[in-house]
N, C-alpha and C positions, 0 to 999 in steps of 0.2 A: 479541444485543449488536451485531451488524453494523448493523442498522437504526438503533439508538439512537446509535451512533457517527456514522453519516451525518448524523442529525438534529443532533447536538451540533456537528458540523463545518460546519453550515449548508449542506449539500448540498441543492439544490432538489429537492423531492419532488413528483412529479406526482400520485400517489395512494398511499395507505397502506391496505393490506388487513390487517384485524385479525380474529382468531378469538377472541371473548371467552371461549370455553370453555377456551382455552389461555393467553391473554395478557390481563392485567388493564389495560385502557387508562386506568383511573381514576388510576393511579399516575404518569401522564405528561401533559404539556401538549402537545396536538396542535392548538392554536389556529392557524387559517389553513391547515390541511392538509386536503385532500379525503380523508376517512376512509370506507372501505367495510367494513362488518361482514360476515363470511362464516361459514358453518357449518364445523364440523371436517372434514366430508367434502370440501367444496369447497376448503378450505385445503390439505388433504393433496394434492389434485390440482394445486394451484398451486405448492406449495412445492418447493424443490430438496432432494433427499435425504430421509432418513427422520427426521431430528431436527427435529421440528416445534416452533418457538418461538412460533407464533401471531401473528407480525407479519411483513409482507412489504412492501417499498416499491419503487415504480417511480420511479427518480430519474435525474437527469442530472448526474453529478459533473463538475467542471472537468477538462479535459484539459490538463495542464501541459506547458510547453515548457522547454527549458534556460534561456531568458531569464527564467523565473519564479523561478529559484533565486537567493536573495539571497546575495551574496558580499561584503558590506561588511566583516564581521568575519572570523573564521576558520571557514568552513563545514566541516562534516564530512559527507562524501558516501560512499555505498556504491554501487559500480557492479557490477551483476550482468551478466556477459558470457554471451550466447547461452543464457540459461535456456530450458529446454524445458517443464518441468512447472509449471503454474499454482500448484499447492499449494506448491511450493518457493519460488516468488516471494513468495507470501503469507507464508510463514514468515520469509523474510528481512525483509520489510517490518515484520512484527510485532516481530522482534528489534531492528530499527533504531528503531522507536518506543520500545521499552524503553531503548535506549541513548542516546536523544536525538540521533540522526542528523538532519541538516537535510533531506536528500533522498536518494532512491534513484533511480538511473538504470539503466534496463534497456537495455543496449547490444546491438543486433542480436538482440533477443529473438525467440522463436518462439511467444509467447503474447500474448493481449490483457491489458492491465493490469487491466481491469475484468471479467475472466472470473469466473464465480461461484465457482470454486475458489480464486482469488486473494482474493476478498472474504471467503470463509468462513475460509480458513486464516490470513488476516491478522487475523481477528476484528474486522474493520471498521477497522483502523488504516490501510488504504488510503485512507480518507477524511481522515485527519489528517496523514499523512506525504506530502509532495510526492513523487510518483512520476512519472518522466519516461521516455519512450521516445526513444532517439536512435541514430543510426548511429555506427559507430566513428569516422568522420571528424568528425562533428559533436561527438562527445564530446571527442576529443583537441584540437580547436580551442577548445572551451569551457574545458577545463582549462588549456590554454596561455594563453589570453586573460586568465584570472583567477589565474594563477600558483599553481595548485593542484597540490601534489605528489602523485604517484601512488605508492601502496604496494601491495604484494602479499605474501601469506603464502607461506612455503616451509618445508619440513622442514629445509632446509639454510641457513636464515637466519643471518646473522652477529649479529643483534640480536633480542632477545626483544621482543614487542610491549609488554610491561609496562615496558620501559626506554625506550620511544620517547616523545617529547614531541609530543602531539597538539594542542597549542595554536596551531597555524598551519593554513592551508588544506590539507586533505588529502582524497584520494579513495582508498578501499580497494577494490581490484578483486578480485572473487571469480569464479571460473570456473563453467562449467556442470556439470551432473550427471555427464557422461561424461569430460570432459577436464580437469576441475579448474581 
């Protein structure tokens, strides 16, 4: 599913490797893409992990900047602060895709946005959800420049999230795996 999401999101694909023993390419349109068929043994050596899907792409997704985030209406942003584990970043991106979040900002992260664990755990939504890496200084300047309100969750909060009006620009900040 990750490769198909990348293709659906118009990510430029340099080459597409397909194992016809595992993946049926006839169900998809790969017009204009360099497709290379490989055997199951070759594919197993190329693929990441043990779950062989039969399709692998070498692509160059766009690296987004804060300036690529559209702030005309009321953007909803999720900021992941100091995330360390790529799989966790991918899970957040996948959840944000389901919730309709406009962009994910990784602030002072310790992982590569396009790490294979991020791609896999996001189930390819990394290609459809704008995901940006920024420093704390860049992030706070951006939020200030666009009058985006910062929210954080707490067990001692005075207001439940279900009672909050999210119809204005907002950035929800979540902490990392160790410090919350």
